[in-house]
N, C-alpha and C positions, 0 to 999 in steps of 0.2 A: 504494500500500500504506500509506504513512504517512498519507495523507489519510483513508483509511477508518478507521484506528486512532484518529486524532484525532477524527473524527466520532463514533465509538463512545464515546470517552472523554467528549466533550461531552454526548452523550445520557445517559450514566450519571451524570454530575455533575448534570445538570438534573433527572433523576429523583430523585436523592438530596436535592437542595435542595427539590424539591416535596414530598417525603415528610417533610421536617423542618419544614414550615411550621406555624405555630401552629394549634391546633384552633379551630374556629369553631362557632357555634350553627347547627344545622340546623333551619330553620323550615319544612321541607316538610310537616310534620304535627305534631300535638301530641305524639305518641309520640316522634318524632325529636327534637323540642325537649328533652323530658325526658331522653332517652338522651344526647344530645350535651352538654347542660349538666352532667349527672352525670359524664360522662367528663372534661369540662374541670375540674370541681371536684376530681376524684381526683388531679390533678397539682399541686394547690395545698397549701400548709401549712394547718393547721386554722384559723388566723387569717385567712388569705387566702380560704379556702373560705367562712368565715362572711361576710366582706365581699362576696364574689362572690354568694352566695345572697341576701344582703340587697339587693344592687344589682339582681339579677334581679326580686325581689319589688317593689321600688320602681319600677323601670322598667315592670313589668307593669301596675301600678295608676296610674301617672302620667298616663295619658291618659283616666282615668275621671272623670266629673263626678258626685261623690257628692251634689251638691245636687239632682239629678234622680232621683226614685225609678224603679226598674225596673218596667216593666209586668209584669203577671202572666205568668209563663212566659219572660220575657226574661232573658237571661244576659249577664254581662260579656263584653266583646270580647277574649277571650284570643287569638283568631286574629290580630287586629290587632296585639297586643303581640308575639306570636311573629314576625309578619312584619317588624316594626320591628327585631327583634333578629337576624334571619336573616343569617348570614355574618359576624357580629361576633366578634371575639376577646375574651378576658378584658380585655385592655388597653383596647379600644374600649368595652366595656360599662362599665368603671370610669370612663372619661372621660365617657360619656353620663350616668351617674348623678351625677357631680359637677356637670355642667351643670344637671341637674334640681334638685339640692339648692340650688345657688346661685340659680336662678330662683325657687324656691318658698319657700326657708327663709331667705334673706338679706334 
C-alpha cells in the first residue's frame, strides 16, 4: 500500500516538474516556430522581449551569405534557421546569439 502511494507521488512530482520546464522553440513548421517564439516572448519583460526578438532575427540571418545574390525565385533558408533553433530555450538562444556576435563583430 505504501509502495503504491509512493509510486503515485513520484509520478505526480515528475509530471509537475515536466510541466514546469522552460518553453522551447518548436521548429516542426514555420507556423509552430512563430507561435512558440511568440508564446516565449509573452513571458518576458519588454526589454527582454526586445532582446529575444533581436536574437531570433540575428540568428535567422547569421547563416546567410549576403555576398551571393539569390537566383530568381530562390528564397532565404528560413527552414534551416528554424531547424537550428528547434528545442532551444530563451537562455540557449541568448547564448547562441552572443557567440555569433563575438564571432562576427569582435
